[in-house]
Kinemage of the C-alpha trace (Angstrom):
@kinemage 1
@onewidth
@group {chain A} dominant
@subgroup {mainchain}
@vectorlist {calphas} color= white
{ca unk a 1} P 119.397 90.435 28.306
{ca unk a 2} L 117.238 87.215 27.389
{ca unk a 3} L 119.660 86.680 24.640
{ca unk a 4} L 122.348 86.362 27.590
{ca unk a 5} L 120.024 83.879 29.425
{ca unk a 6} L 118.966 81.597 26.758
{ca unk a 7} L 122.471 81.380 25.492
{ca unk a 8} L 123.466 79.571 28.944
{ca unk a 9} L 123.345 76.148 29.495
{ca unk a 10} L 119.910 75.480 32.073
{ca unk a 11} L 122.337 74.361 35.016
{ca unk a 12} L 124.056 77.702 34.508
{ca unk a 13} L 120.513 79.817 34.634
{ca unk a 14} L 119.507 77.903 37.559
{ca unk a 15} L 122.559 78.719 39.725
{ca unk a 16} L 122.157 82.431 38.611
{ca unk a 17} L 118.589 82.359 40.125
{ca unk a 18} L 119.588 81.048 43.138
{ca unk a 19} L 122.116 83.403 43.847
{ca unk a 20} L 119.918 85.978 42.513
{ca unk a 21} L 117.623 84.913 45.458
{ca unk a 22} L 120.345 84.631 47.898
{ca unk a 23} L 121.439 88.188 47.443
{ca unk a 24} L 117.804 89.233 47.703
{ca unk a 25} L 117.217 87.726 51.176
{ca unk a 26} L 120.498 88.737 52.546
{ca unk a 27} L 119.618 92.586 51.724
{ca unk a 28} L 116.105 91.815 53.301
{ca unk a 29} L 117.360 90.659 56.464
{ca unk a 30} L 119.623 93.162 56.854
{ca unk a 31} L 117.341 95.954 56.159
{ca unk a 32} L 114.937 94.053 58.651
{ca unk a 33} L 117.548 94.083 61.377
{ca unk a 34} L 118.417 97.508 61.044
{ca unk a 35} L 114.513 98.402 60.881
{ca unk a 36} L 113.831 96.709 64.000
{ca unk a 37} L 116.844 97.125 66.072
{ca unk a 38} L 117.041 93.544 66.148
{ca unk a 39} L 120.281 93.483 67.544
{ca unk a 40} L 120.712 95.938 69.495
{ca unk a 41} L 120.734 95.482 73.904
{ca unk a 42} L 120.906 97.908 76.201
{ca unk a 43} L 121.357 97.565 79.861
{ca unk a 44} L 118.304 98.918 81.844
{ca unk a 45} L 119.509 102.086 83.961
{ca unk a 46} L 118.616 102.408 87.732
{ca unk a 47} L 115.575 104.773 88.590
{ca unk a 48} L 114.369 103.016 91.610
{ca unk a 49} L 114.252 106.309 93.882
{ca unk a 50} L 113.981 108.771 91.333
{ca unk a 51} L 110.476 110.974 90.689
{ca unk a 52} L 108.323 109.656 88.426
{ca unk a 53} L 108.903 112.264 85.350
{ca unk a 54} L 112.712 111.714 86.211
{ca unk a 55} L 112.469 108.068 85.838
{ca unk a 56} L 110.560 108.617 82.727
{ca unk a 57} L 112.503 111.058 80.971
{ca unk a 58} L 115.892 108.893 81.506
{ca unk a 59} L 114.226 105.807 80.205
{ca unk a 60} L 112.682 106.895 77.194
{ca unk a 61} L 115.975 109.062 76.312
{ca unk a 62} L 117.324 105.292 75.976
{ca unk a 63} L 114.774 103.788 74.081
{ca unk a 64} L 112.608 102.350 76.649
{ca unk a 65} L 108.965 102.613 76.629
{ca unk a 66} L 107.454 103.433 80.098
{ca unk a 67} L 104.303 101.946 82.218
{ca unk a 68} L 103.007 102.420 85.524
{ca unk a 69} L 102.340 98.926 87.038
{ca unk a 70} L 101.374 99.876 90.135
{ca unk a 71} L 101.053 102.631 93.102
{ca unk a 72} L 101.565 101.870 96.495
{ca unk a 73} L 102.368 103.564 99.818
{ca unk a 74} L 105.563 103.737 101.467
{ca unk a 75} L 106.089 106.294 104.389
{ca unk a 76} L 110.230 105.874 104.136
{ca unk a 77} L 110.029 106.904 100.338
{ca unk a 78} L 109.506 109.965 98.790
{ca unk a 79} L 106.284 110.827 97.609
{ca unk a 80} L 105.519 110.243 93.654
{ca unk a 81} L 108.958 108.209 93.519
{ca unk a 82} L 110.049 104.911 91.946
{ca unk a 83} L 109.601 102.328 94.514
{ca unk a 84} L 110.172 99.521 92.213
{ca unk a 85} L 111.152 98.503 88.404
{ca unk a 86} L 110.931 95.635 86.453
{ca unk a 87} L 113.184 94.597 84.663
{ca unk a 88} L 115.653 95.518 87.364
{ca unk a 89} L 118.498 97.673 87.066
{ca unk a 90} L 121.538 96.471 85.013
{ca unk a 91} L 119.112 93.376 83.429
{ca unk a 92} L 119.977 93.238 79.310
{ca unk a 93} L 116.989 93.588 77.152
{ca unk a 94} L 116.337 94.628 73.444
{ca unk a 95} L 115.792 98.130 72.810
{ca unk a 96} L 112.254 99.302 73.027
{ca unk a 97} L 111.662 97.008 75.933
{ca unk a 98} L 108.688 98.487 78.010
{ca unk a 99} L 109.777 98.943 81.668
{ca unk a 100} L 107.285 98.829 84.403
{ca unk a 101} L 107.404 101.012 87.407
{ca unk a 102} L 105.750 100.923 90.898
{ca unk a 103} L 105.079 104.549 92.021
{ca unk a 104} L 104.762 106.039 95.752
{ca unk a 105} L 101.548 107.636 96.289
{ca unk a 106} L 101.432 111.116 96.706
{ca unk a 107} L 99.669 110.433 99.843
{ca unk a 108} L 99.020 108.369 102.473
{ca unk a 109} L 95.299 106.048 101.936
{ca unk a 110} L 93.273 106.188 105.272
{ca unk a 111} L 92.843 102.905 107.372
{ca unk a 112} L 90.893 101.989 110.331
{ca unk a 113} L 92.407 102.467 113.559
{ca unk a 114} L 92.239 99.087 114.664
{ca unk a 115} L 91.476 97.958 118.629
{ca unk a 116} L 94.318 97.607 120.448
{ca unk a 117} L 92.807 97.890 123.824
{ca unk a 118} L 92.895 94.811 125.967
{ca unk a 119} L 96.437 93.304 124.142
{ca unk a 120} L 99.366 92.633 125.721
{ca unk a 121} L 102.187 95.185 124.186
{ca unk a 122} L 103.808 92.674 122.018
{ca unk a 123} L 100.199 91.971 120.526
{ca unk a 124} L 99.578 95.919 119.909
{ca unk a 125} L 102.510 96.155 118.440
{ca unk a 126} L 102.123 93.195 115.979
{ca unk a 127} L 98.814 95.037 115.127
{ca unk a 128} L 100.296 97.903 114.367
{ca unk a 129} L 103.082 96.950 112.230
{ca unk a 130} L 100.503 94.715 110.253
{ca unk a 131} L 98.176 97.841 109.706
{ca unk a 132} L 101.084 99.788 109.309
{ca unk a 133} L 101.151 102.126 111.825
{ca unk a 134} L 103.954 103.750 113.917
{ca unk a 135} L 104.245 103.678 117.989
{ca unk a 136} L 105.079 106.963 118.476
{ca unk a 137} L 104.990 106.914 122.595
{ca unk a 138} L 104.299 104.788 125.526
{ca unk a 139} L 102.639 105.834 128.702
{ca unk a 140} L 102.617 103.628 131.840
{ca unk a 141} L 99.574 104.135 134.539
{ca unk a 142} L 99.036 102.303 137.893
{ca unk a 143} L 97.101 99.360 136.854
{ca unk a 144} L 97.126 95.712 137.858
{ca unk a 145} L 97.119 94.312 134.500
{ca unk a 146} L 100.136 95.052 131.854
{ca unk a 147} L 97.602 95.646 128.667
{ca unk a 148} L 96.633 98.303 126.718
{ca unk a 149} L 94.077 100.391 128.602
{ca unk a 150} L 93.614 103.186 125.955
{ca unk a 151} L 95.109 104.171 122.179
{ca unk a 152} L 95.825 107.902 121.585
{ca unk a 153} L 96.480 109.756 118.055
{ca unk a 154} L 97.655 113.088 118.463
{ca unk a 155} L 97.442 113.454 122.018
{ca unk a 156} L 93.638 112.310 122.133
{ca unk a 157} L 91.685 108.981 122.463
{ca unk a 158} L 90.819 107.431 119.224
{ca unk a 159} L 88.027 104.819 118.960
{ca unk a 160} L 88.407 101.779 117.016
{ca unk a 161} L 87.304 102.011 113.190
{ca unk a 162} L 88.263 105.687 112.944
{ca unk a 163} L 89.806 106.603 109.494
{ca unk a 164} L 93.501 107.755 109.881
{ca unk a 165} L 96.165 108.185 107.531
{ca unk a 166} L 98.442 104.949 106.864
{ca unk a 167} L 101.834 105.353 108.723
{ca unk a 168} L 100.291 107.717 111.825
{ca unk a 169} L 102.062 107.401 115.235
{ca unk a 170} L 99.777 106.015 118.124
{ca unk a 171} L 100.301 106.314 121.408
{ca unk a 172} L 99.690 103.273 123.949
{ca unk a 173} L 98.784 103.701 127.257
{ca unk a 174} L 99.738 100.732 129.289
{ca unk a 175} L 98.994 99.264 133.086
{ca unk a 176} L 102.418 98.912 134.895
{ca unk a 177} L 101.143 95.463 136.252
{ca unk a 178} L 99.949 92.993 138.982
{ca unk a 179} L 99.119 94.581 142.392
{ca unk a 180} L 100.703 93.071 145.866
{ca unk a 181} L 96.926 92.902 147.597
{ca unk a 182} L 95.940 89.301 147.163
{ca unk a 183} L 91.941 89.019 146.185
{ca unk a 184} L 89.818 85.940 146.005
{ca unk a 185} L 89.104 83.995 142.398
{ca unk a 186} L 85.763 84.536 141.376
{ca unk a 187} L 83.609 81.687 140.401
{ca unk a 188} L 82.863 82.337 136.900
{ca unk a 189} L 81.389 79.018 135.708
{ca unk a 190} L 77.879 79.196 134.210
{ca unk a 191} L 78.530 83.095 133.183
{ca unk a 192} L 78.630 84.069 129.587
{ca unk a 193} L 81.999 85.234 128.245
{ca unk a 194} L 80.651 88.984 128.514
{ca unk a 195} L 79.525 88.289 132.121
{ca unk a 196} L 82.876 86.660 132.846
{ca unk a 197} L 84.660 89.644 131.589
{ca unk a 198} L 82.868 92.146 133.775
{ca unk a 199} L 83.741 90.117 136.834
{ca unk a 200} L 86.894 89.877 136.373
{ca unk a 201} L 87.222 93.594 135.733
{ca unk a 202} L 85.467 94.015 138.961
{ca unk a 203} L 87.777 91.977 140.698
{ca unk a 204} L 90.810 93.399 139.489
{ca unk a 205} L 91.883 90.354 137.554
{ca unk a 206} L 92.552 90.113 133.783
{ca unk a 207} L 91.207 88.055 131.349
{ca unk a 208} L 93.450 85.564 129.808
{ca unk a 209} L 93.299 83.089 126.734
{ca unk a 210} L 90.061 82.296 125.751
{ca unk a 211} L 89.460 79.047 124.171
{ca unk a 212} L 88.285 78.319 121.289
{ca unk a 213} L 89.512 81.472 119.817
{ca unk a 214} L 87.050 83.524 118.243
{ca unk a 215} L 84.569 82.800 120.901
{ca unk a 216} L 81.204 84.575 120.839
{ca unk a 217} L 80.059 86.945 124.192
{ca unk a 218} L 77.129 84.901 124.666
{ca unk a 219} L 78.608 81.538 125.549
{ca unk a 220} L 79.067 80.168 128.563
{ca unk a 221} L 82.143 79.260 130.969
{ca unk a 222} L 82.476 75.861 131.710
{ca unk a 223} L 86.178 75.735 132.866
{ca unk a 224} L 88.393 78.303 134.446
{ca unk a 225} L 92.042 78.379 135.034
{ca unk a 226} L 93.207 78.837 137.741
{ca unk a 227} L 89.954 77.614 139.153
{ca unk a 228} L 87.813 78.967 142.053
{ca unk a 229} L 88.532 76.429 144.696
{ca unk a 230} L 91.513 74.489 145.410
{ca unk a 231} L 91.624 70.878 146.063
{ca unk a 232} L 91.067 71.641 149.941
{ca unk a 233} L 88.094 73.410 149.553
{ca unk a 234} L 89.088 76.763 150.408
{ca unk a 235} L 88.842 79.716 148.028
{ca unk a 236} L 91.674 80.572 145.927
{ca unk a 237} L 93.759 83.816 146.244
{ca unk a 238} L 95.771 85.323 143.852
{ca unk a 239} L 97.742 88.550 143.422
{ca unk a 240} L 95.796 91.719 141.903
{ca unk a 241} L 96.214 91.963 138.115
{ca unk a 242} L 96.940 88.072 137.405
{ca unk a 243} L 95.104 86.636 134.315
{ca unk a 244} L 92.344 84.028 134.366
{ca unk a 245} L 91.929 81.837 131.273
{ca unk a 246} L 88.615 80.633 130.091
{ca unk a 247} L 86.987 77.810 128.411
{ca unk a 248} L 83.525 78.120 126.730
{ca unk a 249} L 80.718 76.235 124.971
{ca unk a 250} L 77.525 76.885 123.583
{ca unk a 251} L 75.579 75.249 126.102
{ca unk a 252} L 75.111 76.226 129.845
{ca unk a 253} L 77.115 73.910 131.814
{ca unk a 254} L 75.458 71.974 134.446
{ca unk a 255} L 76.876 73.215 137.912
{ca unk a 256} L 77.705 70.543 140.728
{ca unk a 257} L 78.077 71.487 144.331
{ca unk a 258} L 80.889 70.789 146.576
{ca unk a 259} L 80.821 66.987 146.723
{ca unk a 260} L 80.591 66.595 143.008
{ca unk a 261} L 77.102 65.813 142.948
{ca unk a 262} L 74.283 67.612 140.691
{ca unk a 263} L 71.641 70.074 142.275
């Protein structure tokens, strides 16, 4: 063997060495591709809607790894079913790729019951949607307002902050609306927001918009719409159940008499 190599010209030996190296590289990369299945691609099967155990079995049978990415609650999906997968179904990926699954919880999580009393029906619906609660029923009662008078769970009144399962059905008791009787608009200027709310309730009127939003109950009313007096100086009268908008501030306003002078 040695004589065979030394008996050849130098350039022939160089070419022979290069040829041997190329063959070795070819064999190496071919075996690497086979070991890692580098050239093997598959479409990810659709497992959304299937139980976790079934989805795991399908994915692993086709060479994929499975990891739970998240647990959520969806009251329209079966418990412990797959609600989302990544990569999406039919996406072409390399064999051995990890498929991440979002799984529906085995029970609804508890949430705090929001306070819907005093809200309009539309506002209460929005709050319930945000809290993932369902509207089970509506009950109408004679009342000057058209706002939520009571909130019920399983036929019984429920207090705000009570723990209930997400997705629970809530019944709203709602006022029928304004009466036919006209009543005097109370003078609310100088009262605290809490005092003004109480005065409106006693008068058969409802509180409308409070500005600025989120005001403290101890702030003072400095303006109301509609006003207590008409431009003629007579006390304004409105129908029972109408709303009064209130504007509040931190300092108690200085009242003026009917002539505009300070007392």
